[in-house]
mmCIF file of the N, C-alpha and C atoms, coordinates in Angstrom:
data_MODEL
# 
_entry.id   MODEL 
# 
loop_
_atom_site.group_PDB 
_atom_site.id 
_atom_site.type_symbol 
_atom_site.label_atom_id 
_atom_site.label_alt_id 
_atom_site.label_comp_id 
_atom_site.label_asym_id 
_atom_site.label_entity_id 
_atom_site.label_seq_id 
_atom_site.pdbx_PDB_ins_code 
_atom_site.Cartn_x 
_atom_site.Cartn_y 
_atom_site.Cartn_z 
_atom_site.occupancy 
_atom_site.B_iso_or_equiv 
_atom_site.pdbx_formal_charge 
_atom_site.auth_seq_id 
_atom_site.auth_comp_id 
_atom_site.auth_asym_id 
_atom_site.auth_atom_id 
_atom_site.pdbx_PDB_model_num 
ATOM 1   N N  . MET A 1 1  ? -93.796 84.947 -7.709  1.00 0.00 ? 1  MET A N  1 
ATOM 2   C CA . MET A 1 1  ? -92.545 85.175 -7.136  1.00 0.00 ? 1  MET A CA 1 
ATOM 3   C C  . MET A 1 1  ? -92.505 87.076 -7.833  1.00 0.00 ? 1  MET A C  1 
ATOM 4   N N  . VAL A 1 2  ? -92.216 86.789 -9.121  1.00 0.00 ? 2  VAL A N  1 
ATOM 5   C CA . VAL A 1 2  ? -92.910 88.225 -10.181 1.00 0.00 ? 2  VAL A CA 1 
ATOM 6   C C  . VAL A 1 2  ? -93.729 89.133 -9.302  1.00 0.00 ? 2  VAL A C  1 
ATOM 7   N N  . ALA A 1 3  ? -94.858 88.474 -9.551  1.00 0.00 ? 3  ALA A N  1 
ATOM 8   C CA . ALA A 1 3  ? -96.154 88.921 -9.053  1.00 0.00 ? 3  ALA A CA 1 
ATOM 9   C C  . ALA A 1 3  ? -96.279 89.258 -7.648  1.00 0.00 ? 3  ALA A C  1 
ATOM 10  N N  . ALA A 1 4  ? -95.477 88.885 -6.842  1.00 0.00 ? 4  ALA A N  1 
ATOM 11  C CA . ALA A 1 4  ? -95.144 89.844 -5.595  1.00 0.00 ? 4  ALA A CA 1 
ATOM 12  C C  . ALA A 1 4  ? -94.344 90.769 -5.168  1.00 0.00 ? 4  ALA A C  1 
ATOM 13  N N  . GLY A 1 5  ? -93.536 90.963 -6.551  1.00 0.00 ? 5  GLY A N  1 
ATOM 14  C CA . GLY A 1 5  ? -92.577 92.189 -6.344  1.00 0.00 ? 5  GLY A CA 1 
ATOM 15  C C  . GLY A 1 5  ? -91.131 92.011 -6.972  1.00 0.00 ? 5  GLY A C  1 
ATOM 16  N N  . PHE A 1 6  ? -90.919 90.841 -6.826  1.00 0.00 ? 6  PHE A N  1 
ATOM 17  C CA . PHE A 1 6  ? -89.466 90.401 -7.363  1.00 0.00 ? 6  PHE A CA 1 
ATOM 18  C C  . PHE A 1 6  ? -89.132 90.521 -8.816  1.00 0.00 ? 6  PHE A C  1 
ATOM 19  N N  . THR A 1 7  ? -88.197 91.292 -9.081  1.00 0.00 ? 7  THR A N  1 
ATOM 20  C CA . THR A 1 7  ? -87.362 91.513 -10.591 1.00 0.00 ? 7  THR A CA 1 
ATOM 21  C C  . THR A 1 7  ? -87.156 89.587 -11.226 1.00 0.00 ? 7  THR A C  1 
ATOM 22  N N  . PRO A 1 8  ? -87.378 89.751 -12.657 1.00 0.00 ? 8  PRO A N  1 
ATOM 23  C CA . PRO A 1 8  ? -87.202 88.340 -13.271 1.00 0.00 ? 8  PRO A CA 1 
ATOM 24  C C  . PRO A 1 8  ? -85.727 87.847 -12.532 1.00 0.00 ? 8  PRO A C  1 
ATOM 25  N N  . MET A 1 9  ? -84.686 88.695 -12.544 1.00 0.00 ? 9  MET A N  1 
ATOM 26  C CA . MET A 1 9  ? -83.195 88.093 -12.048 1.00 0.00 ? 9  MET A CA 1 
ATOM 27  C C  . MET A 1 9  ? -83.345 88.095 -10.575 1.00 0.00 ? 9  MET A C  1 
ATOM 28  N N  . GLU A 1 10 ? -84.294 88.561 -9.649  1.00 0.00 ? 10 GLU A N  1 
ATOM 29  C CA . GLU A 1 10 ? -84.045 88.005 -7.911  1.00 0.00 ? 10 GLU A CA 1 
ATOM 30  C C  . GLU A 1 10 ? -84.719 86.862 -8.274  1.00 0.00 ? 10 GLU A C  1 
ATOM 31  N N  . MET A 1 11 ? -85.787 86.529 -9.079  1.00 0.00 ? 11 MET A N  1 
ATOM 32  C CA . MET A 1 11 ? -86.636 85.367 -8.932  1.00 0.00 ? 11 MET A CA 1 
ATOM 33  C C  . MET A 1 11 ? -85.775 84.414 -9.072  1.00 0.00 ? 11 MET A C  1 
ATOM 34  N N  . ILE A 1 12 ? -84.983 84.418 -10.676 1.00 0.00 ? 12 ILE A N  1 
ATOM 35  C CA . ILE A 1 12 ? -83.831 83.645 -11.151 1.00 0.00 ? 12 ILE A CA 1 
ATOM 36  C C  . ILE A 1 12 ? -82.926 83.028 -10.017 1.00 0.00 ? 12 ILE A C  1 
ATOM 37  N N  . VAL A 1 13 ? -82.329 84.024 -9.410  1.00 0.00 ? 13 VAL A N  1 
ATOM 38  C CA . VAL A 1 13 ? -81.109 83.628 -8.224  1.00 0.00 ? 13 VAL A CA 1 
ATOM 39  C C  . VAL A 1 13 ? -81.935 83.115 -7.436  1.00 0.00 ? 13 VAL A C  1 
ATOM 40  N N  . ALA A 1 14 ? -82.959 83.580 -6.584  1.00 0.00 ? 14 ALA A N  1 
ATOM 41  C CA . ALA A 1 14 ? -83.976 82.898 -5.759  1.00 0.00 ? 14 ALA A CA 1 
ATOM 42  C C  . ALA A 1 14 ? -84.046 81.626 -6.086  1.00 0.00 ? 14 ALA A C  1 
ATOM 43  N N  . ALA A 1 15 ? -84.462 81.169 -6.987  1.00 0.00 ? 15 ALA A N  1 
ATOM 44  C CA . ALA A 1 15 ? -84.574 79.565 -7.497  1.00 0.00 ? 15 ALA A CA 1 
ATOM 45  C C  . ALA A 1 15 ? -83.359 78.798 -7.636  1.00 0.00 ? 15 ALA A C  1 
ATOM 46  N N  . THR A 1 16 ? -82.591 79.422 -8.139  1.00 0.00 ? 16 THR A N  1 
ATOM 47  C CA . THR A 1 16 ? -80.886 78.385 -8.516  1.00 0.00 ? 16 THR A CA 1 
ATOM 48  C C  . THR A 1 16 ? -80.142 79.004 -6.730  1.00 0.00 ? 16 THR A C  1 
ATOM 49  N N  . ARG A 1 17 ? -79.146 79.786 -7.340  1.00 0.00 ? 17 ARG A N  1 
ATOM 50  C CA . ARG A 1 17 ? -78.520 79.925 -6.142  1.00 0.00 ? 17 ARG A CA 1 
ATOM 51  C C  . ARG A 1 17 ? -78.974 80.217 -4.921  1.00 0.00 ? 17 ARG A C  1 
ATOM 52  N N  . ASP A 1 18 ? -79.605 80.805 -4.239  1.00 0.00 ? 18 ASP A N  1 
ATOM 53  C CA . ASP A 1 18 ? -80.508 81.309 -3.345  1.00 0.00 ? 18 ASP A CA 1 
ATOM 54  C C  . ASP A 1 18 ? -80.570 79.861 -2.540  1.00 0.00 ? 18 ASP A C  1 
ATOM 55  N N  . SER A 1 19 ? -81.479 78.897 -3.108  1.00 0.00 ? 19 SER A N  1 
ATOM 56  C CA . SER A 1 19 ? -82.150 77.166 -2.559  1.00 0.00 ? 19 SER A CA 1 
ATOM 57  C C  . SER A 1 19 ? -81.243 76.694 -2.688  1.00 0.00 ? 19 SER A C  1 
ATOM 58  N N  . ALA A 1 20 ? -80.014 76.467 -3.421  1.00 0.00 ? 20 ALA A N  1 
ATOM 59  C CA . ALA A 1 20 ? -78.802 75.451 -3.030  1.00 0.00 ? 20 ALA A CA 1 
ATOM 60  C C  . ALA A 1 20 ? -77.967 76.143 -1.852  1.00 0.00 ? 20 ALA A C  1 
ATOM 61  N N  . GLN A 1 21 ? -77.917 77.251 -2.012  1.00 0.00 ? 21 GLN A N  1 
ATOM 62  C CA . GLN A 1 21 ? -77.343 77.647 -0.423  1.00 0.00 ? 21 GLN A CA 1 
ATOM 63  C C  . GLN A 1 21 ? -78.566 77.449 0.672   1.00 0.00 ? 21 GLN A C  1 
ATOM 64  N N  . ILE A 1 22 ? -79.370 77.494 0.771   1.00 0.00 ? 22 ILE A N  1 
ATOM 65  C CA . ILE A 1 22 ? -80.422 77.379 1.734   1.00 0.00 ? 22 ILE A CA 1 
ATOM 66  C C  . ILE A 1 22 ? -80.430 75.574 2.217   1.00 0.00 ? 22 ILE A C  1 
ATOM 67  N N  . LEU A 1 23 ? -80.131 74.851 1.266   1.00 0.00 ? 23 LEU A N  1 
ATOM 68  C CA . LEU A 1 23 ? -80.443 73.609 1.187   1.00 0.00 ? 23 LEU A CA 1 
ATOM 69  C C  . LEU A 1 23 ? -78.685 72.705 1.303   1.00 0.00 ? 23 LEU A C  1 
ATOM 70  N N  . LYS A 1 24 ? -77.759 73.676 1.327   1.00 0.00 ? 24 LYS A N  1 
ATOM 71  C CA . LYS A 1 24 ? -76.297 73.696 1.684   1.00 0.00 ? 24 LYS A CA 1 
ATOM 72  C C  . LYS A 1 24 ? -75.956 72.712 0.440   1.00 0.00 ? 24 LYS A C  1 
ATOM 73  N N  . LEU A 1 25 ? -76.131 72.870 -0.796  1.00 0.00 ? 25 LEU A N  1 
ATOM 74  C CA . LEU A 1 25 ? -75.850 71.696 -2.010  1.00 0.00 ? 25 LEU A CA 1 
ATOM 75  C C  . LEU A 1 25 ? -74.998 72.718 -2.540  1.00 0.00 ? 25 LEU A C  1 
ATOM 76  N N  . ASP A 1 26 ? -73.546 72.426 -1.809  1.00 0.00 ? 26 ASP A N  1 
ATOM 77  C CA . ASP A 1 26 ? -72.635 73.554 -2.575  1.00 0.00 ? 26 ASP A CA 1 
ATOM 78  C C  . ASP A 1 26 ? -72.107 73.204 -4.022  1.00 0.00 ? 26 ASP A C  1 
ATOM 79  N N  . GLN A 1 27 ? -72.447 72.127 -4.772  1.00 0.00 ? 27 GLN A N  1 
ATOM 80  C CA . GLN A 1 27 ? -72.260 71.673 -6.200  1.00 0.00 ? 27 GLN A CA 1 
ATOM 81  C C  . GLN A 1 27 ? -73.225 72.664 -6.840  1.00 0.00 ? 27 GLN A C  1 
ATOM 82  N N  . LEU A 1 28 ? -74.333 72.675 -6.389  1.00 0.00 ? 28 LEU A N  1 
ATOM 83  C CA . LEU A 1 28 ? -75.300 73.071 -7.345  1.00 0.00 ? 28 LEU A CA 1 
ATOM 84  C C  . LEU A 1 28 ? -75.618 74.852 -7.285  1.00 0.00 ? 28 LEU A C  1 
ATOM 85  N N  . GLY A 1 29 ? -76.297 75.324 -7.945  1.00 0.00 ? 29 GLY A N  1 
ATOM 86  C CA . GLY A 1 29 ? -76.865 76.519 -8.111  1.00 0.00 ? 29 GLY A CA 1 
ATOM 87  C C  . GLY A 1 29 ? -76.493 77.868 -8.807  1.00 0.00 ? 29 GLY A C  1 
ATOM 88  N N  . MET A 1 30 ? -75.388 77.392 -9.392  1.00 0.00 ? 30 MET A N  1 
ATOM 89  C CA . MET A 1 30 ? -75.183 78.410 -10.530 1.00 0.00 ? 30 MET A CA 1 
ATOM 90  C C  . MET A 1 30 ? -73.682 77.848 -11.549 1.00 0.00 ? 30 MET A C  1 
ATOM 91  N N  . VAL A 1 31 ? -73.494 78.190 -12.324 1.00 0.00 ? 31 VAL A N  1 
ATOM 92  C CA . VAL A 1 31 ? -72.609 77.896 -13.505 1.00 0.00 ? 31 VAL A CA 1 
ATOM 93  C C  . VAL A 1 31 ? -71.211 78.216 -13.027 1.00 0.00 ? 31 VAL A C  1 
ATOM 94  N N  . ALA A 1 32 ? -70.142 77.050 -12.315 1.00 0.00 ? 32 ALA A N  1 
ATOM 95  C CA . ALA A 1 32 ? -69.265 77.576 -12.178 1.00 0.00 ? 32 ALA A CA 1 
ATOM 96  C C  . ALA A 1 32 ? -68.218 76.797 -11.874 1.00 0.00 ? 32 ALA A C  1 
ATOM 97  N N  . THR A 1 33 ? -66.940 77.025 -12.143 1.00 0.00 ? 33 THR A N  1 
ATOM 98  C CA . THR A 1 33 ? -65.733 75.821 -11.935 1.00 0.00 ? 33 THR A CA 1 
ATOM 99  C C  . THR A 1 33 ? -65.848 75.183 -10.646 1.00 0.00 ? 33 THR A C  1 
ATOM 100 N N  . GLY A 1 34 ? -66.028 73.997 -10.914 1.00 0.00 ? 34 GLY A N  1 
ATOM 101 C CA . GLY A 1 34 ? -65.816 72.712 -9.802  1.00 0.00 ? 34 GLY A CA 1 
ATOM 102 C C  . GLY A 1 34 ? -67.389 72.664 -9.217  1.00 0.00 ? 34 GLY A C  1 
ATOM 103 N N  . LYS A 1 35 ? -68.297 73.178 -9.760  1.00 0.00 ? 35 LYS A N  1 
ATOM 104 C CA . LYS A 1 35 ? -69.805 73.017 -9.729  1.00 0.00 ? 35 LYS A CA 1 
ATOM 105 C C  . LYS A 1 35 ? -70.665 71.852 -10.780 1.00 0.00 ? 35 LYS A C  1 
ATOM 106 N N  . SER A 1 36 ? -71.190 71.383 -10.266 1.00 0.00 ? 36 SER A N  1 
ATOM 107 C CA . SER A 1 36 ? -71.993 70.293 -11.096 1.00 0.00 ? 36 SER A CA 1 
ATOM 108 C C  . SER A 1 36 ? -72.389 71.227 -12.132 1.00 0.00 ? 36 SER A C  1 
ATOM 109 N N  . ALA A 1 37 ? -72.607 71.231 -13.566 1.00 0.00 ? 37 ALA A N  1 
ATOM 110 C CA . ALA A 1 37 ? -73.420 71.954 -14.646 1.00 0.00 ? 37 ALA A CA 1 
ATOM 111 C C  . ALA A 1 37 ? -74.731 71.397 -15.053 1.00 0.00 ? 37 ALA A C  1 
ATOM 112 N N  . ASP A 1 38 ? -75.824 71.667 -14.319 1.00 0.00 ? 38 ASP A N  1 
ATOM 113 C CA . ASP A 1 38 ? -77.161 71.129 -14.662 1.00 0.00 ? 38 ASP A CA 1 
ATOM 114 C C  . ASP A 1 38 ? -77.827 72.540 -14.949 1.00 0.00 ? 38 ASP A C  1 
ATOM 115 N N  . PHE A 1 39 ? -77.938 72.388 -16.482 1.00 0.00 ? 39 PHE A N  1 
ATOM 116 C CA . PHE A 1 39 ? -78.647 74.374 -16.861 1.00 0.00 ? 39 PHE A CA 1 
ATOM 117 C C  . PHE A 1 39 ? -79.604 73.964 -18.125 1.00 0.00 ? 39 PHE A C  1 
ATOM 118 N N  . ILE A 1 40 ? -80.092 75.012 -18.487 1.00 0.00 ? 40 ILE A N  1 
ATOM 119 C CA . ILE A 1 40 ? -80.915 74.757 -19.500 1.00 0.00 ? 40 ILE A CA 1 
ATOM 120 C C  . ILE A 1 40 ? -80.741 75.980 -20.284 1.00 0.00 ? 40 ILE A C  1 
ATOM 121 N N  . VAL A 1 41 ? -80.740 75.710 -21.631 1.00 0.00 ? 41 VAL A N  1 
ATOM 122 C CA . VAL A 1 41 ? -80.803 76.909 -23.062 1.00 0.00 ? 41 VAL A CA 1 
ATOM 123 C C  . VAL A 1 41 ? -82.149 77.341 -23.331 1.00 0.00 ? 41 VAL A C  1 
ATOM 124 N N  . LEU A 1 42 ? -82.808 78.733 -23.031 1.00 0.00 ? 42 LEU A N  1 
ATOM 125 C CA . LEU A 1 42 ? -83.781 79.191 -23.254 1.00 0.00 ? 42 LEU A CA 1 
ATOM 126 C C  . LEU A 1 42 ? -83.897 79.631 -24.964 1.00 0.00 ? 42 LEU A C  1 
ATOM 127 N N  . GLU A 1 43 ? -85.041 79.844 -25.325 1.00 0.00 ? 43 GLU A N  1 
ATOM 128 C CA . GLU A 1 43 ? -85.272 80.368 -26.698 1.00 0.00 ? 43 GLU A CA 1 
ATOM 129 C C  . GLU A 1 43 ? -85.140 81.856 -26.550 1.00 0.00 ? 43 GLU A C  1 
ATOM 130 N N  . ALA A 1 44 ? -85.683 82.487 -25.396 1.00 0.00 ? 44 ALA A N  1 
ATOM 131 C CA . ALA A 1 44 ? -85.908 84.035 -25.407 1.00 0.00 ? 44 ALA A CA 1 
ATOM 132 C C  . ALA A 1 44 ? -85.520 84.141 -24.229 1.00 0.00 ? 44 ALA A C  1 
ATOM 133 N N  . ASN A 1 45 ? -85.340 85.605 -24.022 1.00 0.00 ? 45 ASN A N  1 
ATOM 134 C CA . ASN A 1 45 ? -84.643 86.156 -22.255 1.00 0.00 ? 45 ASN A CA 1 
ATOM 135 C C  . ASN A 1 45 ? -85.785 86.077 -21.086 1.00 0.00 ? 45 ASN A C  1 
ATOM 136 N N  . PRO A 1 46 ? -85.542 85.406 -20.566 1.00 0.00 ? 46 PRO A N  1 
ATOM 137 C CA . PRO A 1 46 ? -86.298 85.429 -19.075 1.00 0.00 ? 46 PRO A CA 1 
ATOM 138 C C  . PRO A 1 46 ? -86.632 86.982 -18.554 1.00 0.00 ? 46 PRO A C  1 
ATOM 139 N N  . LEU A 1 47 ? -85.055 87.336 -18.682 1.00 0.00 ? 47 LEU A N  1 
ATOM 140 C CA . LEU A 1 47 ? -85.040 89.082 -18.023 1.00 0.00 ? 47 LEU A CA 1 
ATOM 141 C C  . LEU A 1 47 ? -86.474 90.183 -18.301 1.00 0.00 ? 47 LEU A C  1 
ATOM 142 N N  . ASP A 1 48 ? -86.843 89.504 -19.735 1.00 0.00 ? 48 ASP A N  1 
ATOM 143 C CA . ASP A 1 48 ? -87.938 90.204 -20.456 1.00 0.00 ? 48 ASP A CA 1 
ATOM 144 C C  . ASP A 1 48 ? -89.113 89.536 -20.398 1.00 0.00 ? 48 ASP A C  1 
ATOM 145 N N  . ASN A 1 49 ? -89.245 88.922 -20.105 1.00 0.00 ? 49 ASN A N  1 
ATOM 146 C CA . ASN A 1 49 ? -90.815 88.410 -19.564 1.00 0.00 ? 49 ASN A CA 1 
ATOM 147 C C  . ASN A 1 49 ? -90.380 87.140 -18.795 1.00 0.00 ? 49 ASN A C  1 
ATOM 148 N N  . ILE A 1 50 ? -90.732 86.931 -17.560 1.00 0.00 ? 50 ILE A N  1 
ATOM 149 C CA . ILE A 1 50 ? -90.316 85.526 -16.887 1.00 0.00 ? 50 ILE A CA 1 
ATOM 150 C C  . ILE A 1 50 ? -91.072 84.231 -17.411 1.00 0.00 ? 50 ILE A C  1 
ATOM 151 N N  . ALA A 1 51 ? -92.180 84.134 -18.195 1.00 0.00 ? 51 ALA A N  1 
ATOM 152 C CA . ALA A 1 51 ? -92.644 83.348 -18.692 1.00 0.00 ? 51 ALA A CA 1 
ATOM 153 C C  . ALA A 1 51 ? -91.624 82.609 -19.845 1.00 0.00 ? 51 ALA A C  1 
ATOM 154 N N  . ASN A 1 52 ? -90.712 83.321 -20.205 1.00 0.00 ? 52 ASN A N  1 
ATOM 155 C CA . ASN A 1 52 ? -89.877 82.704 -21.222 1.00 0.00 ? 52 ASN A CA 1 
ATOM 156 C C  . ASN A 1 52 ? -89.013 81.655 -20.517 1.00 0.00 ? 52 ASN A C  1 
ATOM 157 N N  . VAL A 1 53 ? -88.755 81.291 -19.203 1.00 0.00 ? 53 VAL A N  1 
ATOM 158 C CA . VAL A 1 53 ? -88.352 80.243 -18.694 1.00 0.00 ? 53 VAL A CA 1 
ATOM 159 C C  . VAL A 1 53 ? -89.081 78.960 -19.314 1.00 0.00 ? 53 VAL A C  1 
ATOM 160 N N  . ARG A 1 54 ? -90.301 78.679 -19.672 1.00 0.00 ? 54 ARG A N  1 
ATOM 161 C CA . ARG A 1 54 ? -91.190 77.918 -20.510 1.00 0.00 ? 54 ARG A CA 1 
ATOM 162 C C  . ARG A 1 54 ? -90.598 77.665 -21.926 1.00 0.00 ? 54 ARG A C  1 
ATOM 163 N N  . LYS A 1 55 ? -89.685 78.171 -22.718 1.00 0.00 ? 55 LYS A N  1 
ATOM 164 C CA . LYS A 1 55 ? -89.273 78.143 -23.952 1.00 0.00 ? 55 LYS A CA 1 
ATOM 165 C C  . LYS A 1 55 ? -87.812 77.621 -23.736 1.00 0.00 ? 55 LYS A C  1 
ATOM 166 N N  . ILE A 1 56 ? -87.910 76.531 -23.202 1.00 0.00 ? 56 ILE A N  1 
ATOM 167 C CA . ILE A 1 56 ? -86.674 75.691 -23.378 1.00 0.00 ? 56 ILE A CA 1 
ATOM 168 C C  . ILE A 1 56 ? -86.107 75.122 -24.708 1.00 0.00 ? 56 ILE A C  1 
ATOM 169 N N  . ASN A 1 57 ? -84.925 75.397 -25.030 1.00 0.00 ? 57 ASN A N  1 
ATOM 170 C CA . ASN A 1 57 ? -84.246 75.285 -26.524 1.00 0.00 ? 57 ASN A CA 1 
ATOM 171 C C  . ASN A 1 57 ? -83.527 73.913 -26.143 1.00 0.00 ? 57 ASN A C  1 
ATOM 172 N N  . ARG A 1 58 ? -82.498 73.488 -24.974 1.00 0.00 ? 58 ARG A N  1 
ATOM 173 C CA . ARG A 1 58 ? -81.507 72.939 -24.681 1.00 0.00 ? 58 ARG A CA 1 
ATOM 174 C C  . ARG A 1 58 ? -81.637 72.570 -22.926 1.00 0.00 ? 58 ARG A C  1 
ATOM 175 N N  . VAL A 1 59 ? -81.432 71.350 -22.645 1.00 0.00 ? 59 VAL A N  1 
ATOM 176 C CA . VAL A 1 59 ? -80.908 70.234 -21.526 1.00 0.00 ? 59 VAL A CA 1 
ATOM 177 C C  . VAL A 1 59 ? -79.646 69.910 -21.297 1.00 0.00 ? 59 VAL A C  1 
ATOM 178 N N  . TYR A 1 60 ? -78.871 70.709 -20.591 1.00 0.00 ? 60 TYR A N  1 
ATOM 179 C CA . TYR A 1 60 ? -77.519 70.430 -20.165 1.00 0.00 ? 60 TYR A CA 1 
ATOM 180 C C  . TYR A 1 60 ? -77.662 69.764 -18.638 1.00 0.00 ? 60 TYR A C  1 
ATOM 181 N N  . LEU A 1 61 ? -77.518 68.195 -18.620 1.00 0.00 ? 61 LEU A N  1 
ATOM 182 C CA . LEU A 1 61 ? -77.346 67.673 -17.598 1.00 0.00 ? 61 LEU A CA 1 
ATOM 183 C C  . LEU A 1 61 ? -75.970 67.167 -17.371 1.00 0.00 ? 61 LEU A C  1 
ATOM 184 N N  . ARG A 1 62 ? -75.168 67.469 -15.795 1.00 0.00 ? 62 ARG A N  1 
ATOM 185 C CA . ARG A 1 62 ? -73.190 67.576 -15.739 1.00 0.00 ? 62 ARG A CA 1 
ATOM 186 C C  . ARG A 1 62 ? -72.835 67.968 -17.043 1.00 0.00 ? 62 ARG A C  1 
ATOM 187 N N  . GLY A 1 63 ? -73.464 69.188 -17.335 1.00 0.00 ? 63 GLY A N  1 
ATOM 188 C CA . GLY A 1 63 ? -72.344 69.330 -18.437 1.00 0.00 ? 63 GLY A CA 1 
ATOM 189 C C  . GLY A 1 63 ? -72.646 68.934 -19.870 1.00 0.00 ? 63 GLY A C  1 
ATOM 190 N N  . GLN A 1 64 ? -73.269 67.810 -19.988 1.00 0.00 ? 64 GLN A N  1 
ATOM 191 C CA . GLN A 1 64 ? -73.585 66.781 -21.243 1.00 0.00 ? 64 GLN A CA 1 
ATOM 192 C C  . GLN A 1 64 ? -74.697 67.225 -21.740 1.00 0.00 ? 64 GLN A C  1 
ATOM 193 N N  . LYS A 1 65 ? -74.870 67.704 -23.151 1.00 0.00 ? 65 LYS A N  1 
ATOM 194 C CA . LYS A 1 65 ? -76.186 68.313 -23.889 1.00 0.00 ? 65 LYS A CA 1 
ATOM 195 C C  . LYS A 1 65 ? -77.351 66.955 -23.678 1.00 0.00 ? 65 LYS A C  1 
ATOM 196 N N  . SER A 1 66 ? -78.283 66.807 -23.575 1.00 0.00 ? 66 SER A N  1 
ATOM 197 C CA . SER A 1 66 ? -79.497 66.266 -23.234 1.00 0.00 ? 66 SER A CA 1 
ATOM 198 C C  . SER A 1 66 ? -80.413 65.886 -23.979 1.00 0.00 ? 66 SER A C  1 
ATOM 199 N N  . ILE A 1 67 ? -81.042 65.010 -24.604 1.00 0.00 ? 67 ILE A N  1 
ATOM 200 C CA . ILE A 1 67 ? -82.665 64.567 -25.477 1.00 0.00 ? 67 ILE A CA 1 
ATOM 201 C C  . ILE A 1 67 ? -83.550 65.102 -24.140 1.00 0.00 ? 67 ILE A C  1 
ATOM 202 N N  . ALA A 1 68 ? -84.640 66.261 -24.139 1.00 0.00 ? 68 ALA A N  1 
ATOM 203 C CA . ALA A 1 68 ? -85.576 66.509 -23.651 1.00 0.00 ? 68 ALA A CA 1 
ATOM 204 C C  . ALA A 1 68 ? -86.742 66.126 -23.760 1.00 0.00 ? 68 ALA A C  1 
ATOM 205 N N  . ARG A 1 69 ? -87.953 65.676 -23.671 1.00 0.00 ? 69 ARG A N  1 
ATOM 206 C CA . ARG A 1 69 ? -89.484 65.789 -24.306 1.00 0.00 ? 69 ARG A CA 1 
ATOM 207 C C  . ARG A 1 69 ? -90.503 66.221 -23.144 1.00 0.00 ? 69 ARG A C  1 
ATOM 208 N N  . MET A 1 70 ? -91.184 67.107 -23.261 1.00 0.00 ? 70 MET A N  1 
ATOM 209 C CA . MET A 1 70 ? -92.168 66.964 -22.175 1.00 0.00 ? 70 MET A CA 1 
ATOM 210 C C  . MET A 1 70 ? -93.207 65.552 -22.047 1.00 0.00 ? 70 MET A C  1 
ATOM 211 N N  . ARG A 1 71 ? -93.639 65.254 -21.086 1.00 0.00 ? 71 ARG A N  1 
ATOM 212 C CA . ARG A 1 71 ? -94.715 64.315 -21.098 1.00 0.00 ? 71 ARG A CA 1 
ATOM 213 C C  . ARG A 1 71 ? -95.798 64.708 -21.881 1.00 0.00 ? 71 ARG A C  1 
ATOM 214 N N  . ALA A 1 72 ? -97.053 63.693 -22.079 1.00 0.00 ? 72 ALA A N  1 
ATOM 215 C CA . ALA A 1 72 ? -97.776 64.125 -22.197 1.00 0.00 ? 72 ALA A CA 1 
ATOM 216 C C  . ALA A 1 72 ? -98.918 65.399 -21.773 1.00 0.00 ? 72 ALA A C  1 
ATOM 217 N N  . SER A 1 73 ? -98.839 65.254 -20.106 1.00 0.00 ? 73 SER A N  1 
ATOM 218 C CA . SER A 1 73 ? -99.307 65.826 -19.211 1.00 0.00 ? 73 SER A CA 1 
ATOM 219 C C  . SER A 1 73 ? -98.847 67.662 -19.790 1.00 0.00 ? 73 SER A C  1 
ATOM 220 N N  . GLY A 1 74 ? -97.980 67.525 -20.278 1.00 0.00 ? 74 GLY A N  1 
ATOM 221 C CA . GLY A 1 74 ? -96.789 68.802 -20.323 1.00 0.00 ? 74 GLY A CA 1 
ATOM 222 C C  . GLY A 1 74 ? -96.730 69.484 -19.323 1.00 0.00 ? 74 GLY A C  1 
ATOM 223 N N  . SER A 1 75 ? -96.739 68.798 -18.100 1.00 0.00 ? 75 SER A N  1 
ATOM 224 C CA . SER A 1 75 ? -96.358 69.470 -16.631 1.00 0.00 ? 75 SER A CA 1 
ATOM 225 C C  . SER A 1 75 ? -94.756 68.972 -16.122 1.00 0.00 ? 75 SER A C  1 
ATOM 226 N N  . GLN A 1 76 ? -94.254 67.891 -16.777 1.00 0.00 ? 76 GLN A N  1 
ATOM 227 C CA . GLN A 1 76 ? -92.843 67.251 -16.388 1.00 0.00 ? 76 GLN A CA 1 
ATOM 228 C C  . GLN A 1 76 ? -92.232 67.456 -17.570 1.00 0.00 ? 76 GLN A C  1 
ATOM 229 N N  . TRP A 1 77 ? -90.819 67.282 -17.246 1.00 0.00 ? 77 TRP A N  1 
ATOM 230 C CA . TRP A 1 77 ? -90.027 66.886 -18.242 1.00 0.00 ? 77 TRP A CA 1 
ATOM 231 C C  . TRP A 1 77 ? -89.385 65.441 -18.274 1.00 0.00 ? 77 TRP A C  1 
ATOM 232 N N  . THR A 1 78 ? -88.946 65.056 -19.007 1.00 0.00 ? 78 THR A N  1 
ATOM 233 C CA . THR A 1 78 ? -87.904 64.047 -19.110 1.00 0.00 ? 78 THR A CA 1 
ATOM 234 C C  . THR A 1 78 ? -86.991 64.189 -19.816 1.00 0.00 ? 78 THR A C  1 
ATOM 235 N N  . ALA A 1 79 ? -85.616 63.657 -19.419 1.00 0.00 ? 79 ALA A N  1 
ATOM 236 C CA . ALA A 1 79 ? -84.393 63.845 -19.880 1.00 0.00 ? 79 ALA A CA 1 
ATOM 237 C C  . ALA A 1 79 ? -83.507 62.621 -19.751 1.00 0.00 ? 79 ALA A C  1 
ATOM 238 N N  . LYS A 1 80 ? -82.844 62.316 -21.272 1.00 0.00 ? 80 LYS A N  1 
ATOM 239 C CA . LYS A 1 80 ? -81.982 61.117 -21.227 1.00 0.00 ? 80 LYS A CA 1 
ATOM 240 C C  . LYS A 1 80 ? -80.566 61.488 -22.155 1.00 0.00 ? 80 LYS A C  1 
ATOM 241 N N  . ALA A 1 81 ? -79.639 61.227 -21.351 1.00 0.00 ? 81 ALA A N  1 
ATOM 242 C CA . ALA A 1 81 ? -78.353 61.816 -22.344 1.00 0.00 ? 81 ALA A CA 1 
ATOM 243 C C  . ALA A 1 81 ? -78.113 61.199 -23.855 1.00 0.00 ? 81 ALA A C  1 
ATOM 244 N N  . GLN A 1 82 ? -77.462 62.443 -24.517 1.00 0.00 ? 82 GLN A N  1 
ATOM 245 C CA . GLN A 1 82 ? -77.567 62.077 -26.109 1.00 0.00 ? 82 GLN A CA 1 
ATOM 246 C C  . GLN A 1 82 ? -76.285 61.254 -25.969 1.00 0.00 ? 82 GLN A C  1 
ATOM 247 N N  . LEU A 1 83 ? -76.542 60.357 -26.629 1.00 0.00 ? 83 LEU A N  1 
ATOM 248 C CA . LEU A 1 83 ? -75.177 59.101 -27.066 1.00 0.00 ? 83 LEU A CA 1 
ATOM 249 C C  . LEU A 1 83 ? -74.965 59.480 -28.351 1.00 0.00 ? 83 LEU A C  1 
# 
C-alpha cells in the first residue's frame, strides 16, 4: 500500500481501524477502553520505514503478554499465552 502512495500511518490505519470498521468488528482495530487489546510491540518505528512492522519484539493477546515464535517457513507466527 505504501508503494501505491499511502503514507506508513495511512497504511497502518487502513490495516487496523478501517478494516475492523468495514467488517463491523467493533471490539477490534485500535487500542482503547472497552476494546480487545491485541497488539504488537516493534523494535523500530514503522513510520520511519514500513518494513519495520516485521521487527516484532512482543505480542499481546487480549492484553496479556504472549510468547511468539516464527514457524520454520518464516511466514507465520504462532503465539501461546505466557504462564
